[in-house]
N, C-alpha and C positions, 0 to 999 in steps of 0.2 A: 432616564439615562444620565450619568454624571456629565457635567460640562468640562471640557478640556481646560487645563490650567492656562492662564494667559502667558504667552511667550512673546518676547520682543523679536522683531525681525531684524537680524543683524545685517551690517553692510555686506553685500555680496549674496544676500539671500532674498528670495522673492516669496510671495504668498504661495504655499504649497497647493498643488492640485488635489492632494489627499494626504492624510497622515502617513499611510503605508502604501508604497508601490510594490505590488506583487507581480513578479515575472513568472508566468506559468498559469495556464488556464485549464489544466487537466482536472484533477480531483482535489489535491491538497490546497492549491491556491484558492479556489472558490470556498472551500470549507474554512480556511483561515479568515477570509474576508467576512463570511457570515458570523463566525465566532467573534471577531473584533467588533462587529456592528453591535453586538449585545452590550459592549462596554462603551459605546458611543465613539468608537474610533473608525474613521473613514478609510476606505481602501480604493485603490485603482488597480484592477486586475488586467494585466496585459497578456493576451493570448496570441501566440504567433499564428495559430490556425484560424482560418476564416470561420465565421459562424456556421455556415452550412455543414462543415465537417463535424461540428459538435452537435448538430441538431438531427442527425440521421436516426430515425426511430426504428429502423429495420433490425431484425435479429442478425447478429454477425458472429455469435459464439463466444464473445468475450464476457467474462463474469468475474466477480470478486468474492472471496471468502471473507466475510466480515465477522470478526470476533465479537462476542457479546459486548465488550467494552466499547468497540467502535459503533455498534448499533445504539448503545446508550448515548454516545456522543451525537450521532445523527438525530436521535430523538430530542436531545436538548436543543439542537439547532432547528427543530421543527421540520426536518427533512424526512425522517423515518415514516411519519404518518402518511406521506404522499407515495411511498414506495413499498410499504409493508406488504400490500396485497400481491406484489410481484416477487416477493422473496420466498426462498425455500429454507425452512429451518434445518440445521444439521443436528440430528438427534443422536447420532452415534458416529464414532470414528474408529475404523479398523485399519491397523498398520501391520504389514508382514513382509518377509522376504518373498521373492518370487522369481521365477524364470519363465520366459515365454513358453507356453504350451504345457507347463508343469503344475500350474496352480500355486496357491499360497503354501508357505511352510507351516508345519504343525504348531509352532510357537508364534504367537502374535499378540499385539496390543489391542485391547478393546475398551474404548472410552464411551460411556453411556451418560447422556445429559441428566438422567434421573438420579445420578449419584451426587449432584450438587443441587442446591436449593433455588438457584437463580433462573433456571430455565434452559433453553437450548444454548449450546456452547457458541453458536454463531449462526449466520444465515448466508446463503448464496444469493447474490443479486447481480443481475445482468447490468453491464456497463450502460446500455442505452437508457435504462430507467434512472440510474443514479445521476448520470450527466444531465438529463433533462430536468430532473428535480433541482439540481444545483443551479442550472441556468435560470429557471423560473424564479427561484428564491433570490438570486442576485438581482434580477430585473425588478423584483418587488421591493427591494431594500434601498431606501434613498441614500444611505451612507456608502453604497457600493457603486462604482462605475466600472463597467465591463467593456474593454476595448478588444474586439476580435480582429485578427489579422494585423496585430501590432507587433512588429519584430524589433527587438531592442538590439542596437549595434554598439552602444557605448554607455558607460555609466561613470558616476563620480559620487563619492561619499565623504566629502570633507566637511564643509559648513552645513550642508544638507544632503539629501539623497537625490540624485538626478540621473535620468536616463535619456538617451537620444534614440529616437526611432528611425527606421528607414524613411527617408524623405526629409529628415532634418529636424522634426519636431522634438522639443525638449519638454520633459515632464518632471515635476518636482514633488518631493515628499520629505518626511522626516526619517523614515527607515525604508531600506530596500530589502525585500525578501526574495530569495531565489527558490522557486518551486518548479524549476524547469528541468528536472530529470538528471540522470546520471552524467550526461554531457553538459551539465549546467554552464551556460554562458556567464551567468552572474558570478559563479565561483571562479571560473577561468579568468574573467576580467579583473577580479579582485586579487588574483595571484594565489588563490587557495589551492594547494596541491592535493592529490588523492593518493591513498595507499591501497593496494589490493593486488589481485591476480585473476587471471582467466581460469575457468574451470575446464576448458576444452569440452564444454557441453553446450547444447542448445535446447531451449524449451520449445516444444511443438505444442501449440495451443489450438484447440478446436472444440466442437460440441458434437455429441452423438445422440440420436434417438435410439431407444431400445424397447423391446417388446414386453419386458417384465418391469414391475415397479422397483424403485431403489429404496423405498421406505425411509427416505431421509438419511441414509447412511453414506458417509464419505469414506472412500478407500484410498490407502496409500500403499502401493506395492514397490518395494525396493528391489529394482532390477539391476543386473550387473552394469549396464550402461548408464544408469541414473534412475531416479524415482518416477513412477507413473501414478499420478493422482487422478482419481475418478470422483468428481464432486457433484452432488445432486442439485438439479435445477427443477423448477416446477414441471409437473407432468412426468412422463416417461422420457426424460432427457437429462443428460449429464454433461458437465464441463470436463475437458481433458487437459491436463498439463503433463506432457510426456518429455522427460529430459533424456537426451541421448548424446553419446559421444560423437565428435567429428571423426571421419567424414560421413558416418551413417546418418547423422541428423541432416546434413546437407542433401544427401540422396533422398531422404524421406520428404524434406521440405520441397524439393524440386519435382517429386513424383506427382502424377495425377491423382485424383481422388480415389479411384479404384485401387491403384497400387498402394496408396497410403493406407487405406482401410484394410487391405489384405495383410499389410505388415502389422497393423494395430491389433487385429483380431486375436492372434496367439498371445500377445501380452495382456490384452484386456480380459480374455476368457469368455465363458458363456453364461456366467451367473446372472446376467441381466437379459439373457436371451439374445436374439439377433440384434445387431447394431448397424446403424447407417449414419453417414456424416450429414450434418446440417449446419448451415451457416458457412462462414469463411474459415480459413486456416491461417494461423500466424506463427512466426518463429522469432525467438529472441535469444541472442547470444548471452550466456550466463557468466557472471564474474562476481567477485567480491570487491567492493569499492567503498572506501571510507574517506570522507573529506578530513584533512588534517586539522581543520578548525570548522566549527559550525557557525562562527560569527566573525565579524570584522567591524571596523568603524561604521556605525549606522547600517549594518548589514547582517542578515541572518539567513541560514539555509534550512530548508525542511524537506522531508521526503527523500526521494532518490537523489536530489541535489546534495544531500548530506551523507547518504549511505545507500548502497545497493547490496542486497543480500540474496542468497540462493532461495528460490521459491519453495524449497523442500517442506517448509512448515506453513506456507501460504500467508506469511506475515508481512510481506512488503508494504501493502497499503495500510495495514493496521499500525505498523510502527510509524509510518508517515503521518497518520491521523493522530497518533500520540504526540508526535512533534508539534503538529498544528495546535493541539489542545494545550500543550505546555507553553508554547510561545505566546498564544493568545492570553493565557492566564498570567504569564509573567508581565506582559505589556499592560494588561488591564489592571493588575494589582499595583503596578508602579504608577499608573495614571491616577488611581484612587488615592494613593499616598501623596500626590502632588509632585511626583518626580518627573523629570524629563525622561520618558521611556526610550528615547533614542540614544541615551548615553551607553557607552561601552560596558560599564559595570552592570547595567540592567540587562543587557543582552548576554553578558557572561553568565547570569543566573540561569538563563535558558540552556546555555551550553552545559553548564554543570549538572543540570537536571537530566538532560537527555544523553550525554555522551557515554556514560558508563553502561546504561541500558542498551543502547544500540551496539556498542562494541561487544557486549556480552552476547547479544543475540547473533551478531555476525559470526562470532567465534563458535557458538553452538551449532549454527546451521552449517558452518564449514566443516566441523568435526563430524557431524552426522552424515553429511554428503560423502566425505572421504571414507568413513567407516562402512557405509552401505553400498557405495558405487564401486564395488569390486566383487570378484567371485572366488576369493581365496577361501578354500574349505574350512581352514582353522578359524579365520575371522568370521566367516558365516556362522559357524557353530556357536561361537561365543556371543555374537550379537543376538542370535535366536534365543539362546538361553537367557540373555539379559532382558529381552522383551518379555519372555515368559515370566521371569522373576518380578518385573515391574507390575505386570498384569495380575499377579497373584497377591499383591500387597495392597489392600484397599486404601490405606492412607496415602501411600505413594501414588497410586492410581488417581486419586482425587486431586492430588497436587498437580499432576500433569494435566488433568482436565481443566483446572482453574487457570493454569498457565496458558493452555490453548484458547481459553475464553478471554484472555487478556485481563484477568482480574487480580493479578499479582503486581507487586512493586508499588512505587510512589505514583499513584494515578492522579492526573489532573482532574479538576472538578467535572469538566465536560464528560470525561470517560466514566464518571460515576453517575451520569445522567442529570447532573445539576448545572444550571446556567452559570455563566461567568458572573 
């Protein structure tokens, strides 16, 4: 690994506890720390949750749709080899209009992984396996310090990056990274405002067991109240992300399991046989939220701290991992050139790399959700014809498949499966 350039400690500065202070111990924060370690950059990961909350190995229904590019990144970080046996390849994606009890519309999109050379478009992976792999990898990496139950209450990014924890402890670094979600305290304390709006929708998330095999096929039904995603997990089990309007979503979230399942069955259909709930149920209010800046002095935002998009395309974690890859590459390349990677002009390179891509995806998911989350007969007919037309043109269909796999755009090295 490269040795960091010699830096004088200026008056008012003390020896840093780590090069990078990362606030947020979910998924993006640990991935960033592991990526930076490849370039010899040390990190201190501050997780507000206590360690037992991260170590629960029981099935709870939460899972992620990892695009092929994200799988390549995890492979480059030596994470994929530890979780691959728990992952379910997504071999096909089928998307169509639907109404509860009526089945899919006659025109639909069908994406088959066999139409591209790279393999499956993505994999489904349960939260419990990915979190455990990240915790174990951080523990094994000497350049990473993981502090669980560390709640940040104040920060300063002038001469260096400093945070104050509950209890009064102060920690120092060269750059502060916010990986702490849509309600990012790092962004709020830096005075970074957000732009966006509420969708008046809530995502109901759970898992179901079913009697028939899914054959690795992911389904997206565009219902009048919002999209219903049925995503394959290992065995005869699928992850459900059901977006519904308020107050129906509130009613469903508060219903007992039997009533919830009774409401889900007509929307789900019987193509996978009988279904039953397994694991826990979760609900998340949906909104579009973009930070007006991804960077500030000695500060950068990644993942939901920088942008929150509709889950209609299952790209939330994937674009967060692309942020992580881009920021790690920006800092690593600056270090190799002998630059001070904490400088604002270096951090601006990260923002310039990522801002257009995230804004474009946010706009696309917003348009698709508004177009499909209604039951206007004229609009319904036009969108069905549009899906049929896309499905009938092989080159256009392959373009959408590559987009879903995360293989388009200016990809960071990690997203190509190459180390930093």
